N, CA, C and O atoms as CSV, one atom per row, in Angstrom:
chain,resi,resn,atom,element,x,y,z
A,1,UNK,N,N,43.713,-20.485,21.142
A,1,UNK,CA,C,43.375,-21.913,20.978
A,1,UNK,C,C,44.584,-22.739,20.690
A,1,UNK,O,O,45.456,-22.270,19.958
A,2,UNK,N,N,44.705,-23.897,21.192
A,2,UNK,CA,C,45.752,-24.823,21.045
A,2,UNK,C,C,45.859,-25.410,19.618
A,2,UNK,O,O,44.837,-25.797,19.051
A,3,UNK,N,N,47.007,-25.483,19.053
A,3,UNK,CA,C,47.291,-25.855,17.692
A,3,UNK,C,C,46.737,-27.423,17.568
A,3,UNK,O,O,46.147,-27.821,16.564
A,4,UNK,N,N,46.963,-28.110,18.528
A,4,UNK,CA,C,46.584,-29.729,18.532
A,4,UNK,C,C,45.055,-29.730,18.463
A,4,UNK,O,O,44.452,-30.535,17.753
A,5,UNK,N,N,44.423,-28.782,19.242
A,5,UNK,CA,C,42.964,-28.817,19.255
A,5,UNK,C,C,42.340,-28.373,17.915
A,5,UNK,O,O,41.340,-28.924,17.456
A,6,UNK,N,N,42.991,-27.332,17.297
A,6,UNK,CA,C,42.462,-26.964,16.034
A,6,UNK,C,C,42.655,-27.949,14.992
A,6,UNK,O,O,41.764,-28.135,14.163
A,7,UNK,N,N,43.820,-28.643,14.961
A,7,UNK,CA,C,44.068,-29.882,14.048
A,7,UNK,C,C,43.066,-30.878,14.219
A,7,UNK,O,O,42.488,-31.336,13.233
A,8,UNK,N,N,42.777,-31.296,15.489
A,8,UNK,CA,C,41.699,-32.235,15.789
A,8,UNK,C,C,40.366,-31.804,15.312
A,8,UNK,O,O,39.634,-32.619,14.752
A,9,UNK,N,N,40.016,-30.621,15.489
A,9,UNK,CA,C,38.640,-30.084,15.025
A,9,UNK,C,C,38.597,-30.143,13.480
A,9,UNK,O,O,37.605,-30.552,12.878
A,10,UNK,N,N,39.720,-29.715,12.874
A,10,UNK,CA,C,39.672,-29.695,11.356
A,10,UNK,C,C,39.581,-31.125,10.799
A,10,UNK,O,O,38.891,-31.370,9.810
A,11,UNK,N,N,40.262,-32.033,11.426
A,11,UNK,CA,C,40.365,-33.459,10.956
A,11,UNK,C,C,38.916,-34.133,11.151
A,11,UNK,O,O,38.483,-34.936,10.323
A,12,UNK,N,N,38.264,-33.792,12.189
A,12,UNK,CA,C,36.981,-34.484,12.575
A,12,UNK,C,C,35.869,-33.450,13.004
A,12,UNK,O,O,35.358,-33.505,14.123
A,13,UNK,N,N,35.529,-32.538,12.096
A,13,UNK,CA,C,34.611,-31.599,12.428
A,13,UNK,C,C,33.217,-32.154,12.745
A,13,UNK,O,O,32.496,-31.571,13.556
A,14,UNK,N,N,32.820,-33.292,12.107
A,14,UNK,CA,C,31.566,-33.888,12.355
A,14,UNK,C,C,31.358,-34.408,13.830
A,14,UNK,O,O,30.234,-34.600,14.295
A,15,UNK,N,N,32.515,-34.618,14.523
A,15,UNK,CA,C,32.483,-35.132,15.846
A,15,UNK,C,C,32.523,-33.935,16.985
A,15,UNK,O,O,32.511,-34.197,18.188
A,16,UNK,N,N,32.566,-32.791,16.540
A,16,UNK,CA,C,32.879,-31.617,17.495
A,16,UNK,C,C,31.586,-30.870,17.693
A,16,UNK,O,O,30.627,-30.896,16.922
A,17,UNK,N,N,31.680,-30.184,18.850
A,17,UNK,CA,C,30.330,-29.327,19.237
A,17,UNK,C,C,30.391,-28.119,18.415
A,17,UNK,O,O,31.416,-27.771,17.829
A,18,UNK,N,N,29.187,-27.428,18.374
A,18,UNK,CA,C,29.044,-26.186,17.715
A,18,UNK,C,C,30.040,-25.145,18.382
A,18,UNK,O,O,30.701,-24.348,17.715
A,19,UNK,N,N,30.079,-25.228,19.681
A,19,UNK,CA,C,30.970,-24.273,20.332
A,19,UNK,C,C,32.529,-24.370,19.868
A,19,UNK,O,O,33.234,-23.388,19.640
A,20,UNK,N,N,32.931,-25.699,19.772
A,20,UNK,CA,C,34.342,-25.927,19.334
A,20,UNK,C,C,34.425,-25.440,17.750
A,20,UNK,O,O,35.405,-24.805,17.362
A,21,UNK,N,N,33.502,-25.728,17.002
A,21,UNK,CA,C,33.504,-25.376,15.610
A,21,UNK,C,C,33.501,-23.831,15.433
A,21,UNK,O,O,34.202,-23.278,14.585
A,22,UNK,N,N,32.701,-23.189,16.253
A,22,UNK,CA,C,32.636,-21.671,16.210
A,22,UNK,C,C,33.957,-21.081,16.621
A,22,UNK,O,O,34.454,-20.147,15.991
A,23,UNK,N,N,34.561,-21.653,17.737
A,23,UNK,CA,C,35.826,-21.099,18.286
A,23,UNK,C,C,36.911,-21.280,17.202
A,23,UNK,O,O,37.698,-20.363,16.965
A,24,UNK,N,N,36.959,-22.430,16.558
A,24,UNK,CA,C,37.984,-22.768,15.583
A,24,UNK,C,C,37.807,-21.897,14.384
A,24,UNK,O,O,38.768,-21.422,13.779
A,25,UNK,N,N,36.403,-21.669,14.009
A,25,UNK,CA,C,36.277,-20.795,12.797
A,25,UNK,C,C,36.693,-19.399,13.055
A,25,UNK,O,O,37.276,-18.767,12.173
A,26,UNK,N,N,36.438,-18.894,14.176
A,26,UNK,CA,C,36.880,-17.591,14.632
A,26,UNK,C,C,38.409,-17.390,14.579
A,26,UNK,O,O,38.949,-16.426,14.036
A,27,UNK,N,N,39.049,-18.400,15.198
A,27,UNK,CA,C,40.526,-18.361,15.238
A,27,UNK,C,C,41.067,-18.482,13.801
A,27,UNK,O,O,41.971,-17.729,13.439
A,28,UNK,N,N,40.584,-19.333,13.033
A,28,UNK,CA,C,41.086,-19.468,11.654
A,28,UNK,C,C,40.893,-18.185,10.780
A,28,UNK,O,O,41.751,-17.787,9.992
A,29,UNK,N,N,39.688,-17.573,10.991
A,29,UNK,CA,C,39.417,-16.270,10.384
A,29,UNK,C,C,40.467,-15.280,10.719
A,29,UNK,O,O,41.066,-14.680,9.827
A,30,UNK,N,N,40.708,-15.091,11.974
A,30,UNK,CA,C,41.596,-14.117,12.471
A,30,UNK,C,C,43.016,-14.329,11.938
A,30,UNK,O,O,43.710,-13.384,11.563
A,31,UNK,N,N,43.433,-15.641,11.916
A,31,UNK,CA,C,44.698,-16.015,11.509
A,31,UNK,C,C,44.866,-15.846,9.941
A,31,UNK,O,O,45.948,-15.527,9.447
A,32,UNK,N,N,43.740,-16.078,9.202
A,32,UNK,CA,C,43.783,-15.874,7.804
A,32,UNK,C,C,43.923,-14.306,7.455
A,32,UNK,O,O,44.698,-13.926,6.577
A,33,UNK,N,N,43.149,-13.457,8.175
A,33,UNK,CA,C,43.278,-11.977,7.992
A,33,UNK,C,C,44.664,-11.454,8.370
A,33,UNK,O,O,45.214,-10.578,7.702
A,34,UNK,N,N,45.203,-11.991,9.420
A,34,UNK,CA,C,46.552,-11.520,9.908
A,34,UNK,C,C,47.595,-11.967,8.870
A,34,UNK,O,O,48.476,-11.178,8.530
A,35,UNK,N,N,47.529,-13.123,8.390
A,35,UNK,CA,C,48.390,-13.619,7.315
A,35,UNK,C,C,48.345,-12.936,6.114
A,35,UNK,O,O,49.377,-12.638,5.514
A,36,UNK,N,N,47.123,-12.634,5.667
A,36,UNK,CA,C,46.844,-11.808,4.437
A,36,UNK,C,C,47.413,-10.532,4.525
A,36,UNK,O,O,48.069,-10.076,3.589
A,37,UNK,N,N,47.202,-9.847,5.670
A,37,UNK,CA,C,47.760,-8.437,5.895
A,37,UNK,C,C,49.324,-8.555,5.844
A,37,UNK,O,O,49.961,-7.674,5.266
A,38,UNK,N,N,49.901,-9.516,6.377
A,38,UNK,CA,C,51.388,-9.642,6.431
A,38,UNK,C,C,51.926,-9.841,4.970
A,38,UNK,O,O,52.923,-9.235,4.578
A,39,UNK,N,N,51.259,-10.669,4.224
A,39,UNK,CA,C,51.576,-10.905,2.891
A,39,UNK,C,C,51.538,-9.683,2.071
A,39,UNK,O,O,52.458,-9.467,1.282
A,40,UNK,N,N,50.497,-8.822,2.200
A,40,UNK,CA,C,50.359,-7.599,1.434
A,40,UNK,C,C,51.502,-6.658,1.890
A,40,UNK,O,O,52.106,-6.020,1.028
A,41,UNK,N,N,51.823,-6.540,3.164
A,41,UNK,CA,C,52.898,-5.690,3.638
A,41,UNK,C,C,54.157,-6.164,3.126
A,41,UNK,O,O,54.924,-5.334,2.639
A,42,UNK,N,N,54.495,-7.428,3.169
A,42,UNK,CA,C,55.775,-7.997,2.609
A,42,UNK,C,C,55.866,-7.732,1.117
A,42,UNK,O,O,56.943,-7.417,0.610
A,43,UNK,N,N,54.735,-7.857,0.395
A,43,UNK,CA,C,54.771,-7.723,-1.039
A,43,UNK,C,C,55.108,-6.221,-1.385
A,43,UNK,O,O,55.927,-5.979,-2.271
A,44,UNK,N,N,54.509,-5.260,-0.722
A,44,UNK,CA,C,54.830,-3.837,-0.868
A,44,UNK,C,C,56.296,-3.564,-0.560
A,44,UNK,O,O,56.974,-2.843,-1.292
A,45,UNK,N,N,56.783,-4.162,0.551
A,45,UNK,CA,C,58.166,-4.065,0.921
A,45,UNK,C,C,59.115,-4.613,-0.197
A,45,UNK,O,O,60.090,-3.991,-0.619
A,46,UNK,N,N,58.744,-5.765,-0.597
A,46,UNK,CA,C,59.581,-6.400,-1.666
A,46,UNK,C,C,59.569,-5.561,-2.931
A,46,UNK,O,O,60.616,-5.444,-3.569
A,47,UNK,N,N,58.477,-4.984,-3.323
A,47,UNK,CA,C,58.444,-4.067,-4.482
A,47,UNK,C,C,59.366,-2.876,-4.265
A,47,UNK,O,O,60.085,-2.475,-5.180
A,48,UNK,N,N,59.351,-2.330,-3.110
A,48,UNK,CA,C,60.201,-1.209,-2.767
A,48,UNK,C,C,61.684,-1.606,-2.815
A,48,UNK,O,O,62.515,-0.847,-3.315
A,49,UNK,N,N,61.998,-2.750,-2.314
A,49,UNK,CA,C,63.347,-3.216,-2.255
A,49,UNK,C,C,63.841,-3.340,-3.731
A,49,UNK,O,O,64.890,-2.838,-4.134
A,50,UNK,N,N,63.005,-4.037,-4.464
A,50,UNK,CA,C,63.304,-4.343,-5.897
A,50,UNK,C,C,63.522,-3.035,-6.674
A,50,UNK,O,O,64.494,-2.924,-7.420
A,51,UNK,N,N,62.683,-2.100,-6.520
A,51,UNK,CA,C,62.720,-0.772,-7.190
A,51,UNK,C,C,63.979,-0.071,-6.773
A,51,UNK,O,O,64.629,0.488,-7.658
A,52,UNK,N,N,64.416,-0.031,-5.492
A,52,UNK,CA,C,65.630,0.476,-5.043
A,52,UNK,C,C,66.836,-0.251,-5.608
A,52,UNK,O,O,67.788,0.360,-6.092
A,53,UNK,N,N,66.776,-1.456,-5.540
A,53,UNK,CA,C,67.869,-2.129,-6.166
A,53,UNK,C,C,68.079,-1.728,-7.565
A,53,UNK,O,O,69.192,-1.362,-7.945
A,54,UNK,N,N,67.038,-1.780,-8.368
A,54,UNK,CA,C,67.115,-1.510,-9.849
A,54,UNK,C,C,67.740,-0.154,-9.989
A,54,UNK,O,O,68.662,0.030,-10.783
A,55,UNK,N,N,67.249,0.805,-9.225
A,55,UNK,CA,C,67.749,2.198,-9.286
A,55,UNK,C,C,69.299,2.226,-9.080
A,55,UNK,O,O,70.041,2.777,-9.893
A,56,UNK,N,N,69.722,1.638,-8.013
A,56,UNK,CA,C,71.177,1.566,-7.702
A,56,UNK,C,C,71.913,0.773,-8.765
A,56,UNK,O,O,72.984,1.195,-9.201
A,57,UNK,N,N,71.428,-0.254,-9.160
A,57,UNK,CA,C,72.046,-1.074,-10.219
A,57,UNK,C,C,72.178,-0.314,-11.543
A,57,UNK,O,O,73.217,-0.373,-12.202
A,58,UNK,N,N,71.153,0.372,-11.908
A,58,UNK,CA,C,71.216,1.138,-13.113
A,58,UNK,C,C,72.229,2.207,-12.979
A,58,UNK,O,O,73.023,2.379,-13.904
A,59,UNK,N,N,72.282,2.969,-11.875
A,59,UNK,CA,C,73.349,3.962,-11.710
A,59,UNK,C,C,74.745,3.440,-11.781
A,59,UNK,O,O,75.632,4.067,-12.361
A,60,UNK,N,N,74.953,2.227,-11.159
A,60,UNK,CA,C,76.290,1.595,-11.143
A,60,UNK,C,C,76.674,1.175,-12.545
A,60,UNK,O,O,77.831,1.277,-12.952
A,61,UNK,N,N,75.684,0.703,-13.272
A,61,UNK,CA,C,75.949,0.223,-14.640
A,61,UNK,C,C,76.349,1.385,-15.603
A,61,UNK,O,O,77.190,1.263,-16.493
A,62,UNK,N,N,75.649,2.534,-15.325
A,62,UNK,CA,C,75.984,3.747,-16.087
A,62,UNK,C,C,77.352,4.296,-15.734
A,62,UNK,O,O,78.034,4.806,-16.623
A,63,UNK,N,N,77.768,4.223,-14.554
A,63,UNK,CA,C,79.171,4.601,-14.147
A,63,UNK,C,C,80.289,3.700,-14.635
A,63,UNK,O,O,81.403,4.161,-14.883
A,64,UNK,N,N,80.010,2.491,-14.765
A,64,UNK,CA,C,81.058,1.525,-15.198
A,64,UNK,C,C,80.912,1.032,-16.666
A,64,UNK,O,O,81.271,-0.104,-16.975
A,65,UNK,N,N,80.406,1.859,-17.522
A,65,UNK,CA,C,80.258,1.539,-18.873
A,65,UNK,C,C,81.675,1.544,-19.578
A,65,UNK,O,O,81.769,1.286,-20.778
């Protein structure tokens, strides 16, 4: 679905057909789920990076006391 069409539907839902509203709803739901999954994946990755950094930082701190 075209971004401009989605924006138009969101701005004026009362003027749109049930078909357009349904297509837009489906598109937005899929986008929401994909974005949510990406955020969860990135959060897990960020946690792993932070944990690894802290481990290395602690070891370096111990060596340079």
